[in-house]
PDB file with one MODEL, atoms N, CA, C and O in Angstrom:
MODEL        1
ATOM      1  N   MET A   1      29.991 -62.732 -54.529  1.00  0.00           N
ATOM      2  CA  MET A   1      29.068 -63.697 -54.124  1.00  0.00           C
ATOM      3  C   MET A   1      27.388 -63.574 -54.223  1.00  0.00           C
ATOM      4  O   MET A   1      26.490 -64.409 -54.331  1.00  0.00           O
ATOM      5  N   VAL A   2      27.406 -62.888 -54.180  1.00  0.00           N
ATOM      6  CA  VAL A   2      26.376 -61.930 -54.230  1.00  0.00           C
ATOM      7  C   VAL A   2      26.264 -62.567 -56.067  1.00  0.00           C
ATOM      8  O   VAL A   2      25.869 -63.632 -56.541  1.00  0.00           O
ATOM      9  N   ALA A   3      26.532 -61.966 -56.360  1.00  0.00           N
ATOM     10  CA  ALA A   3      26.679 -62.111 -58.139  1.00  0.00           C
ATOM     11  C   ALA A   3      26.557 -63.428 -58.523  1.00  0.00           C
ATOM     12  O   ALA A   3      25.988 -63.650 -59.592  1.00  0.00           O
ATOM     13  N   LEU A   4      26.874 -64.124 -58.028  1.00  0.00           N
ATOM     14  CA  LEU A   4      27.542 -65.696 -57.809  1.00  0.00           C
ATOM     15  C   LEU A   4      26.000 -66.078 -58.142  1.00  0.00           C
ATOM     16  O   LEU A   4      25.762 -66.110 -59.349  1.00  0.00           O
ATOM     17  N   ASN A   5      24.827 -66.396 -57.217  1.00  0.00           N
ATOM     18  CA  ASN A   5      23.957 -66.682 -55.899  1.00  0.00           C
ATOM     19  C   ASN A   5      23.187 -66.453 -56.699  1.00  0.00           C
ATOM     20  O   ASN A   5      22.456 -67.389 -57.023  1.00  0.00           O
ATOM     21  N   ARG A   6      22.928 -64.638 -57.625  1.00  0.00           N
ATOM     22  CA  ARG A   6      21.175 -64.844 -58.358  1.00  0.00           C
ATOM     23  C   ARG A   6      21.446 -65.404 -59.552  1.00  0.00           C
ATOM     24  O   ARG A   6      20.621 -66.061 -60.187  1.00  0.00           O
ATOM     25  N   ALA A   7      23.001 -65.097 -60.041  1.00  0.00           N
ATOM     26  CA  ALA A   7      23.668 -67.037 -61.606  1.00  0.00           C
ATOM     27  C   ALA A   7      23.090 -67.828 -61.561  1.00  0.00           C
ATOM     28  O   ALA A   7      22.753 -68.476 -62.552  1.00  0.00           O
ATOM     29  N   ALA A   8      22.728 -68.093 -60.298  1.00  0.00           N
ATOM     30  CA  ALA A   8      22.273 -69.979 -60.047  1.00  0.00           C
ATOM     31  C   ALA A   8      21.234 -69.503 -59.651  1.00  0.00           C
ATOM     32  O   ALA A   8      20.537 -70.517 -59.679  1.00  0.00           O
ATOM     33  N   ALA A   9      20.297 -68.362 -59.137  1.00  0.00           N
ATOM     34  CA  ALA A   9      18.388 -68.140 -59.293  1.00  0.00           C
ATOM     35  C   ALA A   9      18.106 -68.018 -59.977  1.00  0.00           C
ATOM     36  O   ALA A   9      16.952 -68.291 -60.306  1.00  0.00           O
ATOM     37  N   VAL A  10      19.593 -67.141 -61.229  1.00  0.00           N
ATOM     38  CA  VAL A  10      18.606 -66.297 -62.761  1.00  0.00           C
ATOM     39  C   VAL A  10      18.689 -68.281 -64.029  1.00  0.00           C
ATOM     40  O   VAL A  10      18.217 -68.647 -65.105  1.00  0.00           O
ATOM     41  N   ALA A  11      19.495 -68.842 -63.034  1.00  0.00           N
ATOM     42  CA  ALA A  11      20.234 -69.762 -63.723  1.00  0.00           C
ATOM     43  C   ALA A  11      18.423 -71.464 -63.756  1.00  0.00           C
ATOM     44  O   ALA A  11      17.868 -72.264 -64.508  1.00  0.00           O
ATOM     45  N   MET A  12      18.411 -71.021 -62.553  1.00  0.00           N
ATOM     46  CA  MET A  12      16.773 -72.001 -61.989  1.00  0.00           C
ATOM     47  C   MET A  12      15.932 -71.760 -63.045  1.00  0.00           C
ATOM     48  O   MET A  12      15.313 -72.612 -63.680  1.00  0.00           O
ATOM     49  N   SER A  13      15.927 -70.156 -63.274  1.00  0.00           N
ATOM     50  CA  SER A  13      14.319 -70.132 -64.011  1.00  0.00           C
ATOM     51  C   SER A  13      14.077 -69.250 -64.663  1.00  0.00           C
ATOM     52  O   SER A  13      13.039 -68.590 -64.700  1.00  0.00           O
ATOM     53  N   GLU A  14      15.721 -69.062 -65.693  1.00  0.00           N
ATOM     54  CA  GLU A  14      15.008 -67.922 -67.019  1.00  0.00           C
ATOM     55  C   GLU A  14      16.182 -69.056 -68.195  1.00  0.00           C
ATOM     56  O   GLU A  14      16.279 -68.905 -69.413  1.00  0.00           O
ATOM     57  N   GLY A  15      17.028 -70.267 -67.235  1.00  0.00           N
ATOM     58  CA  GLY A  15      17.859 -71.520 -68.036  1.00  0.00           C
ATOM     59  C   GLY A  15      18.906 -70.860 -68.160  1.00  0.00           C
ATOM     60  O   GLY A  15      18.986 -69.638 -68.290  1.00  0.00           O
ATOM     61  N   PRO A  16      20.171 -71.997 -68.112  1.00  0.00           N
ATOM     62  CA  PRO A  16      21.633 -72.300 -68.169  1.00  0.00           C
ATOM     63  C   PRO A  16      21.608 -71.157 -69.071  1.00  0.00           C
ATOM     64  O   PRO A  16      21.029 -70.296 -68.408  1.00  0.00           O
ATOM     65  N   GLU A  17      21.776 -70.871 -69.713  1.00  0.00           N
ATOM     66  CA  GLU A  17      22.279 -69.610 -70.831  1.00  0.00           C
ATOM     67  C   GLU A  17      22.846 -68.824 -70.098  1.00  0.00           C
ATOM     68  O   GLU A  17      24.026 -68.797 -69.750  1.00  0.00           O
ATOM     69  N   ARG A  18      21.693 -67.916 -69.755  1.00  0.00           N
ATOM     70  CA  ARG A  18      21.016 -66.532 -68.974  1.00  0.00           C
ATOM     71  C   ARG A  18      21.844 -66.904 -68.064  1.00  0.00           C
ATOM     72  O   ARG A  18      22.886 -66.274 -68.246  1.00  0.00           O
ATOM     73  N   GLY A  19      21.980 -67.928 -66.752  1.00  0.00           N
ATOM     74  CA  GLY A  19      22.558 -68.138 -65.503  1.00  0.00           C
ATOM     75  C   GLY A  19      23.734 -67.637 -66.196  1.00  0.00           C
ATOM     76  O   GLY A  19      23.869 -66.420 -66.320  1.00  0.00           O
ATOM     77  N   LEU A  20      24.950 -68.769 -66.851  1.00  0.00           N
ATOM     78  CA  LEU A  20      26.401 -68.054 -67.689  1.00  0.00           C
ATOM     79  C   LEU A  20      26.336 -66.600 -68.056  1.00  0.00           C
ATOM     80  O   LEU A  20      26.809 -65.552 -67.615  1.00  0.00           O
ATOM     81  N   GLU A  21      26.017 -66.751 -68.462  1.00  0.00           N
ATOM     82  CA  GLU A  21      26.155 -65.006 -69.286  1.00  0.00           C
ATOM     83  C   GLU A  21      26.175 -63.862 -68.216  1.00  0.00           C
ATOM     84  O   GLU A  21      26.593 -62.718 -68.397  1.00  0.00           O
ATOM     85  N   LEU A  22      25.523 -64.508 -66.799  1.00  0.00           N
ATOM     86  CA  LEU A  22      25.060 -64.144 -65.306  1.00  0.00           C
ATOM     87  C   LEU A  22      26.918 -64.249 -65.223  1.00  0.00           C
ATOM     88  O   LEU A  22      27.457 -63.149 -65.354  1.00  0.00           O
ATOM     89  N   ILE A  23      28.083 -65.703 -64.982  1.00  0.00           N
ATOM     90  CA  ILE A  23      28.625 -65.803 -64.363  1.00  0.00           C
ATOM     91  C   ILE A  23      29.750 -64.901 -65.370  1.00  0.00           C
ATOM     92  O   ILE A  23      30.175 -63.838 -64.918  1.00  0.00           O
ATOM     93  N   ASP A  24      30.189 -65.354 -66.689  1.00  0.00           N
ATOM     94  CA  ASP A  24      30.882 -64.119 -67.350  1.00  0.00           C
ATOM     95  C   ASP A  24      31.418 -63.539 -66.075  1.00  0.00           C
ATOM     96  O   ASP A  24      32.365 -63.522 -65.288  1.00  0.00           O
ATOM     97  N   GLU A  25      29.509 -62.794 -66.531  1.00  0.00           N
ATOM     98  CA  GLU A  25      30.360 -61.608 -65.553  1.00  0.00           C
ATOM     99  C   GLU A  25      30.882 -60.484 -64.869  1.00  0.00           C
ATOM    100  O   GLU A  25      31.068 -59.277 -65.027  1.00  0.00           O
ATOM    101  N   ILE A  26      31.152 -62.055 -63.437  1.00  0.00           N
ATOM    102  CA  ILE A  26      31.565 -61.734 -62.768  1.00  0.00           C
ATOM    103  C   ILE A  26      32.902 -61.427 -62.166  1.00  0.00           C
ATOM    104  O   ILE A  26      33.300 -62.442 -61.595  1.00  0.00           O
ATOM    105  N   GLU A  27      33.810 -60.382 -62.055  1.00  0.00           N
ATOM    106  CA  GLU A  27      35.100 -59.694 -62.281  1.00  0.00           C
ATOM    107  C   GLU A  27      35.427 -60.318 -60.864  1.00  0.00           C
ATOM    108  O   GLU A  27      34.408 -60.441 -60.183  1.00  0.00           O
ATOM    109  N   GLY A  28      36.954 -60.877 -60.053  1.00  0.00           N
ATOM    110  CA  GLY A  28      37.235 -60.518 -59.361  1.00  0.00           C
ATOM    111  C   GLY A  28      37.792 -61.734 -58.049  1.00  0.00           C
ATOM    112  O   GLY A  28      38.550 -61.656 -57.082  1.00  0.00           O
ATOM    113  N   ILE A  29      36.902 -62.876 -58.690  1.00  0.00           N
ATOM    114  CA  ILE A  29      36.870 -63.974 -57.539  1.00  0.00           C
ATOM    115  C   ILE A  29      36.999 -65.064 -58.619  1.00  0.00           C
ATOM    116  O   ILE A  29      35.930 -65.659 -58.759  1.00  0.00           O
ATOM    117  N   ASP A  30      37.895 -65.470 -59.354  1.00  0.00           N
ATOM    118  CA  ASP A  30      38.373 -66.212 -59.627  1.00  0.00           C
ATOM    119  C   ASP A  30      39.347 -67.817 -59.426  1.00  0.00           C
ATOM    120  O   ASP A  30      39.657 -68.702 -60.224  1.00  0.00           O
ATOM    121  N   ASP A  31      39.636 -67.570 -57.700  1.00  0.00           N
ATOM    122  CA  ASP A  31      40.105 -67.871 -56.990  1.00  0.00           C
ATOM    123  C   ASP A  31      38.939 -68.580 -56.093  1.00  0.00           C
ATOM    124  O   ASP A  31      39.181 -69.300 -55.124  1.00  0.00           O
ATOM    125  N   TYR A  32      37.928 -68.330 -56.467  1.00  0.00           N
ATOM    126  CA  TYR A  32      36.879 -68.900 -55.742  1.00  0.00           C
ATOM    127  C   TYR A  32      35.511 -69.808 -56.253  1.00  0.00           C
ATOM    128  O   TYR A  32      34.455 -69.482 -56.795  1.00  0.00           O
ATOM    129  N   GLN A  33      36.154 -71.278 -55.739  1.00  0.00           N
ATOM    130  CA  GLN A  33      35.623 -72.734 -56.147  1.00  0.00           C
ATOM    131  C   GLN A  33      34.197 -72.865 -56.565  1.00  0.00           C
ATOM    132  O   GLN A  33      33.726 -73.789 -57.229  1.00  0.00           O
ATOM    133  N   PRO A  34      33.782 -72.177 -56.254  1.00  0.00           N
ATOM    134  CA  PRO A  34      31.999 -72.175 -55.873  1.00  0.00           C
ATOM    135  C   PRO A  34      31.512 -71.852 -57.258  1.00  0.00           C
ATOM    136  O   PRO A  34      30.527 -72.467 -57.666  1.00  0.00           O
ATOM    137  N   LEU A  35      32.440 -70.420 -58.491  1.00  0.00           N
ATOM    138  CA  LEU A  35      31.956 -70.002 -59.298  1.00  0.00           C
ATOM    139  C   LEU A  35      32.472 -70.948 -60.204  1.00  0.00           C
ATOM    140  O   LEU A  35      31.763 -71.318 -61.140  1.00  0.00           O
ATOM    141  N   HIS A  36      33.507 -71.349 -60.066  1.00  0.00           N
ATOM    142  CA  HIS A  36      33.615 -72.270 -61.185  1.00  0.00           C
ATOM    143  C   HIS A  36      33.235 -73.115 -61.308  1.00  0.00           C
ATOM    144  O   HIS A  36      32.712 -73.424 -62.378  1.00  0.00           O
ATOM    145  N   ALA A  37      33.323 -74.239 -59.879  1.00  0.00           N
ATOM    146  CA  ALA A  37      31.622 -75.129 -60.190  1.00  0.00           C
ATOM    147  C   ALA A  37      30.734 -75.128 -60.507  1.00  0.00           C
ATOM    148  O   ALA A  37      30.232 -76.231 -60.727  1.00  0.00           O
ATOM    149  N   ALA A  38      29.930 -73.912 -60.748  1.00  0.00           N
ATOM    150  CA  ALA A  38      28.751 -73.246 -61.124  1.00  0.00           C
ATOM    151  C   ALA A  38      28.198 -72.993 -62.414  1.00  0.00           C
ATOM    152  O   ALA A  38      27.023 -73.053 -62.776  1.00  0.00           O
ATOM    153  N   ARG A  39      29.656 -72.579 -63.315  1.00  0.00           N
ATOM    154  CA  ARG A  39      30.158 -72.812 -64.604  1.00  0.00           C
ATOM    155  C   ARG A  39      30.365 -73.166 -65.510  1.00  0.00           C
ATOM    156  O   ARG A  39      30.215 -72.684 -66.633  1.00  0.00           O
ATOM    157  N   ALA A  40      30.995 -74.672 -64.941  1.00  0.00           N
ATOM    158  CA  ALA A  40      31.881 -76.238 -64.959  1.00  0.00           C
ATOM    159  C   ALA A  40      29.721 -76.707 -65.306  1.00  0.00           C
ATOM    160  O   ALA A  40      29.541 -77.208 -66.416  1.00  0.00           O
ATOM    161  N   ASP A  41      28.159 -76.495 -64.264  1.00  0.00           N
ATOM    162  CA  ASP A  41      28.046 -77.558 -64.286  1.00  0.00           C
ATOM    163  C   ASP A  41      27.079 -77.026 -65.630  1.00  0.00           C
ATOM    164  O   ASP A  41      27.385 -77.356 -66.776  1.00  0.00           O
ATOM    165  N   LEU A  42      26.188 -76.387 -65.408  1.00  0.00           N
ATOM    166  CA  LEU A  42      26.057 -74.476 -66.829  1.00  0.00           C
ATOM    167  C   LEU A  42      27.033 -75.335 -67.514  1.00  0.00           C
ATOM    168  O   LEU A  42      27.160 -76.508 -67.163  1.00  0.00           O
ATOM    169  N   LEU A  43      27.590 -74.930 -68.276  1.00  0.00           N
ATOM    170  CA  LEU A  43      27.894 -75.349 -69.566  1.00  0.00           C
ATOM    171  C   LEU A  43      28.343 -76.731 -70.065  1.00  0.00           C
ATOM    172  O   LEU A  43      28.906 -76.988 -71.129  1.00  0.00           O
ATOM    173  N   ARG A  44      27.791 -78.002 -68.572  1.00  0.00           N
ATOM    174  CA  ARG A  44      27.796 -79.516 -68.585  1.00  0.00           C
ATOM    175  C   ARG A  44      26.479 -79.939 -69.109  1.00  0.00           C
ATOM    176  O   ARG A  44      26.310 -80.811 -69.961  1.00  0.00           O
ATOM    177  N   ARG A  45      25.333 -79.069 -68.374  1.00  0.00           N
ATOM    178  CA  ARG A  45      23.422 -78.345 -68.993  1.00  0.00           C
ATOM    179  C   ARG A  45      23.691 -78.918 -70.356  1.00  0.00           C
ATOM    180  O   ARG A  45      23.620 -79.963 -71.004  1.00  0.00           O
ATOM    181  N   LEU A  46      24.165 -77.191 -70.457  1.00  0.00           N
ATOM    182  CA  LEU A  46      24.325 -77.019 -72.369  1.00  0.00           C
ATOM    183  C   LEU A  46      25.250 -77.684 -72.948  1.00  0.00           C
ATOM    184  O   LEU A  46      26.017 -77.353 -73.852  1.00  0.00           O
ATOM    185  N   GLY A  47      25.126 -78.745 -72.317  1.00  0.00           N
ATOM    186  CA  GLY A  47      26.310 -79.995 -73.745  1.00  0.00           C
ATOM    187  C   GLY A  47      27.874 -79.429 -74.433  1.00  0.00           C
ATOM    188  O   GLY A  47      28.410 -79.781 -75.484  1.00  0.00           O
ATOM    189  N   ARG A  48      28.309 -78.497 -73.466  1.00  0.00           N
ATOM    190  CA  ARG A  48      29.521 -77.975 -73.859  1.00  0.00           C
ATOM    191  C   ARG A  48      30.601 -78.639 -72.923  1.00  0.00           C
ATOM    192  O   ARG A  48      31.304 -78.001 -72.140  1.00  0.00           O
ATOM    193  N   ASP A  49      30.630 -79.687 -73.063  1.00  0.00           N
ATOM    194  CA  ASP A  49      31.289 -80.190 -71.790  1.00  0.00           C
ATOM    195  C   ASP A  49      33.206 -80.515 -72.814  1.00  0.00           C
ATOM    196  O   ASP A  49      33.343 -81.735 -72.902  1.00  0.00           O
ATOM    197  N   GLU A  50      33.749 -80.189 -73.099  1.00  0.00           N
ATOM    198  CA  GLU A  50      34.912 -79.635 -73.673  1.00  0.00           C
ATOM    199  C   GLU A  50      35.144 -78.372 -72.400  1.00  0.00           C
ATOM    200  O   GLU A  50      35.629 -78.562 -71.285  1.00  0.00           O
ATOM    201  N   GLU A  51      34.763 -77.399 -72.828  1.00  0.00           N
ATOM    202  CA  GLU A  51      34.251 -75.816 -71.351  1.00  0.00           C
ATOM    203  C   GLU A  51      33.674 -76.644 -70.279  1.00  0.00           C
ATOM    204  O   GLU A  51      34.505 -77.213 -69.571  1.00  0.00           O
ATOM    205  N   ALA A  52      32.499 -76.826 -70.021  1.00  0.00           N
ATOM    206  CA  ALA A  52      32.426 -78.082 -68.593  1.00  0.00           C
ATOM    207  C   ALA A  52      33.617 -78.090 -67.654  1.00  0.00           C
ATOM    208  O   ALA A  52      33.850 -77.484 -66.608  1.00  0.00           O
ATOM    209  N   ASN A  53      34.351 -79.052 -68.436  1.00  0.00           N
ATOM    210  CA  ASN A  53      35.646 -80.151 -68.140  1.00  0.00           C
ATOM    211  C   ASN A  53      36.433 -79.021 -67.969  1.00  0.00           C
ATOM    212  O   ASN A  53      35.932 -78.670 -66.901  1.00  0.00           O
ATOM    213  N   ALA A  54      37.357 -78.100 -68.214  1.00  0.00           N
ATOM    214  CA  ALA A  54      37.489 -77.116 -68.308  1.00  0.00           C
ATOM    215  C   ALA A  54      37.336 -76.053 -66.759  1.00  0.00           C
ATOM    216  O   ALA A  54      37.949 -75.075 -66.332  1.00  0.00           O
ATOM    217  N   SER A  55      36.569 -76.603 -66.440  1.00  0.00           N
ATOM    218  CA  SER A  55      35.939 -75.679 -65.789  1.00  0.00           C
ATOM    219  C   SER A  55      36.450 -76.386 -64.640  1.00  0.00           C
ATOM    220  O   SER A  55      37.395 -76.121 -63.898  1.00  0.00           O
ATOM    221  N   TYR A  56      35.112 -77.935 -64.657  1.00  0.00           N
ATOM    222  CA  TYR A  56      35.404 -78.402 -63.505  1.00  0.00           C
ATOM    223  C   TYR A  56      37.217 -78.737 -63.367  1.00  0.00           C
ATOM    224  O   TYR A  56      37.793 -78.980 -62.306  1.00  0.00           O
ATOM    225  N   GLN A  57      37.627 -78.692 -64.236  1.00  0.00           N
ATOM    226  CA  GLN A  57      40.009 -78.601 -63.468  1.00  0.00           C
ATOM    227  C   GLN A  57      39.872 -77.982 -62.861  1.00  0.00           C
ATOM    228  O   GLN A  57      40.132 -78.460 -61.757  1.00  0.00           O
ATOM    229  N   ARG A  58      39.332 -76.246 -62.752  1.00  0.00           N
ATOM    230  CA  ARG A  58      39.635 -75.198 -62.159  1.00  0.00           C
ATOM    231  C   ARG A  58      38.806 -75.523 -61.332  1.00  0.00           C
ATOM    232  O   ARG A  58      39.576 -75.616 -60.376  1.00  0.00           O
ATOM    233  N   SER A  59      37.838 -75.775 -60.926  1.00  0.00           N
ATOM    234  CA  SER A  59      36.707 -76.169 -59.207  1.00  0.00           C
ATOM    235  C   SER A  59      37.597 -77.190 -58.552  1.00  0.00           C
ATOM    236  O   SER A  59      37.670 -76.956 -57.346  1.00  0.00           O
ATOM    237  N   LEU A  60      38.259 -78.181 -58.898  1.00  0.00           N
ATOM    238  CA  LEU A  60      38.848 -79.208 -58.482  1.00  0.00           C
ATOM    239  C   LEU A  60      40.169 -78.370 -58.270  1.00  0.00           C
ATOM    240  O   LEU A  60      40.081 -77.738 -57.217  1.00  0.00           O
ATOM    241  N   GLU A  61      41.402 -78.150 -58.946  1.00  0.00           N
ATOM    242  CA  GLU A  61      42.002 -77.100 -57.800  1.00  0.00           C
ATOM    243  C   GLU A  61      42.082 -76.777 -56.772  1.00  0.00           C
ATOM    244  O   GLU A  61      42.786 -77.042 -55.798  1.00  0.00           O
ATOM    245  N   LEU A  62      40.965 -75.888 -57.107  1.00  0.00           N
ATOM    246  CA  LEU A  62      40.853 -74.613 -55.926  1.00  0.00           C
ATOM    247  C   LEU A  62      40.095 -75.949 -54.735  1.00  0.00           C
ATOM    248  O   LEU A  62      39.970 -75.604 -53.560  1.00  0.00           O
ATOM    249  N   SER A  63      39.879 -76.641 -54.929  1.00  0.00           N
ATOM    250  CA  SER A  63      38.712 -77.440 -53.476  1.00  0.00           C
ATOM    251  C   SER A  63      39.679 -77.824 -52.821  1.00  0.00           C
ATOM    252  O   SER A  63      40.819 -77.645 -53.250  1.00  0.00           O
ATOM    253  N   GLU A  64      39.408 -78.520 -51.480  1.00  0.00           N
ATOM    254  CA  GLU A  64      40.266 -78.889 -50.682  1.00  0.00           C
ATOM    255  C   GLU A  64      39.196 -80.469 -49.807  1.00  0.00           C
ATOM    256  O   GLU A  64      39.383 -81.223 -48.853  1.00  0.00           O
ATOM    257  N   ASN A  65      38.589 -80.357 -50.396  1.00  0.00           N
ATOM    258  CA  ASN A  65      36.994 -81.022 -48.966  1.00  0.00           C
ATOM    259  C   ASN A  65      36.988 -82.244 -49.982  1.00  0.00           C
ATOM    260  O   ASN A  65      36.085 -82.466 -50.789  1.00  0.00           O
ATOM    261  N   PRO A  66      38.075 -82.957 -49.823  1.00  0.00           N
ATOM    262  CA  PRO A  66      37.962 -85.157 -49.679  1.00  0.00           C
ATOM    263  C   PRO A  66      35.929 -84.807 -50.932  1.00  0.00           C
ATOM    264  O   PRO A  66      35.937 -84.516 -52.128  1.00  0.00           O
ATOM    265  N   VAL A  67      35.195 -84.910 -50.447  1.00  0.00           N
ATOM    266  CA  VAL A  67      33.900 -85.346 -50.879  1.00  0.00           C
ATOM    267  C   VAL A  67      33.364 -84.578 -51.938  1.00  0.00           C
ATOM    268  O   VAL A  67      32.749 -84.930 -52.944  1.00  0.00           O
ATOM    269  N   GLU A  68      33.875 -82.930 -51.330  1.00  0.00           N
ATOM    270  CA  GLU A  68      33.595 -82.487 -53.043  1.00  0.00           C
ATOM    271  C   GLU A  68      35.052 -82.997 -54.634  1.00  0.00           C
ATOM    272  O   GLU A  68      34.774 -83.123 -55.827  1.00  0.00           O
ATOM    273  N   ARG A  69      36.072 -83.118 -54.162  1.00  0.00           N
ATOM    274  CA  ARG A  69      36.513 -83.605 -55.094  1.00  0.00           C
ATOM    275  C   ARG A  69      36.371 -84.378 -55.505  1.00  0.00           C
ATOM    276  O   ARG A  69      36.733 -84.579 -56.664  1.00  0.00           O
ATOM    277  N   ARG A  70      35.402 -85.755 -54.347  1.00  0.00           N
ATOM    278  CA  ARG A  70      35.149 -86.971 -55.475  1.00  0.00           C
ATOM    279  C   ARG A  70      34.260 -86.473 -55.992  1.00  0.00           C
ATOM    280  O   ARG A  70      34.272 -86.686 -57.204  1.00  0.00           O
ATOM    281  N   PHE A  71      33.519 -85.933 -55.683  1.00  0.00           N
ATOM    282  CA  PHE A  71      32.487 -85.392 -56.830  1.00  0.00           C
ATOM    283  C   PHE A  71      33.207 -84.449 -57.470  1.00  0.00           C
ATOM    284  O   PHE A  71      33.863 -84.789 -58.455  1.00  0.00           O
ATOM    285  N   ILE A  72      33.210 -83.615 -57.194  1.00  0.00           N
ATOM    286  CA  ILE A  72      33.913 -83.164 -59.035  1.00  0.00           C
ATOM    287  C   ILE A  72      34.836 -84.250 -59.972  1.00  0.00           C
ATOM    288  O   ILE A  72      34.731 -84.653 -61.131  1.00  0.00           O
ATOM    289  N   GLU A  73      35.529 -84.438 -59.170  1.00  0.00           N
ATOM    290  CA  GLU A  73      36.282 -86.138 -60.393  1.00  0.00           C
ATOM    291  C   GLU A  73      35.643 -86.469 -60.734  1.00  0.00           C
ATOM    292  O   GLU A  73      35.963 -86.714 -61.897  1.00  0.00           O
ATOM    293  N   ALA A  74      34.400 -86.839 -60.509  1.00  0.00           N
ATOM    294  CA  ALA A  74      32.712 -87.946 -61.084  1.00  0.00           C
ATOM    295  C   ALA A  74      32.234 -87.112 -62.211  1.00  0.00           C
ATOM    296  O   ALA A  74      31.858 -87.677 -63.237  1.00  0.00           O
ATOM    297  N   ARG A  75      32.206 -85.296 -62.080  1.00  0.00           N
ATOM    298  CA  ARG A  75      31.899 -85.236 -63.320  1.00  0.00           C
ATOM    299  C   ARG A  75      32.693 -84.751 -63.906  1.00  0.00           C
ATOM    300  O   ARG A  75      32.251 -84.142 -64.880  1.00  0.00           O
ATOM    301  N   ILE A  76      34.571 -84.692 -63.686  1.00  0.00           N
ATOM    302  CA  ILE A  76      35.135 -84.608 -64.835  1.00  0.00           C
ATOM    303  C   ILE A  76      35.406 -85.158 -65.385  1.00  0.00           C
ATOM    304  O   ILE A  76      35.954 -84.640 -66.358  1.00  0.00           O
ATOM    305  N   ALA A  77      35.339 -86.552 -65.381  1.00  0.00           N
ATOM    306  CA  ALA A  77      35.309 -88.794 -65.592  1.00  0.00           C
ATOM    307  C   ALA A  77      33.339 -88.250 -66.728  1.00  0.00           C
ATOM    308  O   ALA A  77      32.896 -88.929 -67.654  1.00  0.00           O
ATOM    309  N   GLU A  78      33.049 -87.682 -66.487  1.00  0.00           N
ATOM    310  CA  GLU A  78      32.015 -87.516 -67.342  1.00  0.00           C
ATOM    311  C   GLU A  78      31.740 -86.457 -68.252  1.00  0.00           C
ATOM    312  O   GLU A  78      30.706 -86.454 -68.919  1.00  0.00           O
ATOM    313  N   THR A  79      32.598 -85.556 -68.324  1.00  0.00           N
ATOM    314  CA  THR A  79      32.666 -84.283 -69.641  1.00  0.00           C
ATOM    315  C   THR A  79      33.719 -83.647 -70.338  1.00  0.00           C
ATOM    316  O   THR A  79      33.884 -82.531 -70.830  1.00  0.00           O
ATOM    317  N   ARG A  80      34.962 -85.597 -70.146  1.00  0.00           N
ATOM    318  CA  ARG A  80      35.862 -85.276 -70.305  1.00  0.00           C
ATOM    319  C   ARG A  80      35.653 -86.133 -72.349  1.00  0.00           C
ATOM    320  O   ARG A  80      34.883 -87.005 -72.753  1.00  0.00           O
ATOM    321  N   PRO A  81      36.578 -85.442 -72.978  1.00  0.00           N
ATOM    322  CA  PRO A  81      36.197 -85.305 -74.238  1.00  0.00           C
ATOM    323  C   PRO A  81      36.455 -86.854 -75.079  1.00  0.00           C
ATOM    324  O   PRO A  81      37.648 -87.036 -75.325  1.00  0.00           O
ATOM    325  N   SER A  82      35.687 -87.784 -75.465  1.00  0.00           N
ATOM    326  CA  SER A  82      35.976 -88.450 -75.987  1.00  0.00           C
ATOM    327  C   SER A  82      37.914 -88.813 -76.741  1.00  0.00           C
ATOM    328  O   SER A  82      38.125 -89.794 -77.453  1.00  0.00           O
TER     329      SER A  82
ENDMDL
END
């Protein structure tokens, strides 16, 4: 989780591509919803909507919070391939 926080901070200072590189190096927390949400957001910012959509889908699978789920569902709609 520290690595994910670091990746988010690096993405803010060095850009989403560098943050995504760091997130993709993280192992062992595939069932951690914030990992997939953060990854999806960085992919979306990079214009990689198809990949972002898949990450948002995984994030949604792991989320139980109704407010969070509505937000993720909106992001899924935004990144859905035409």
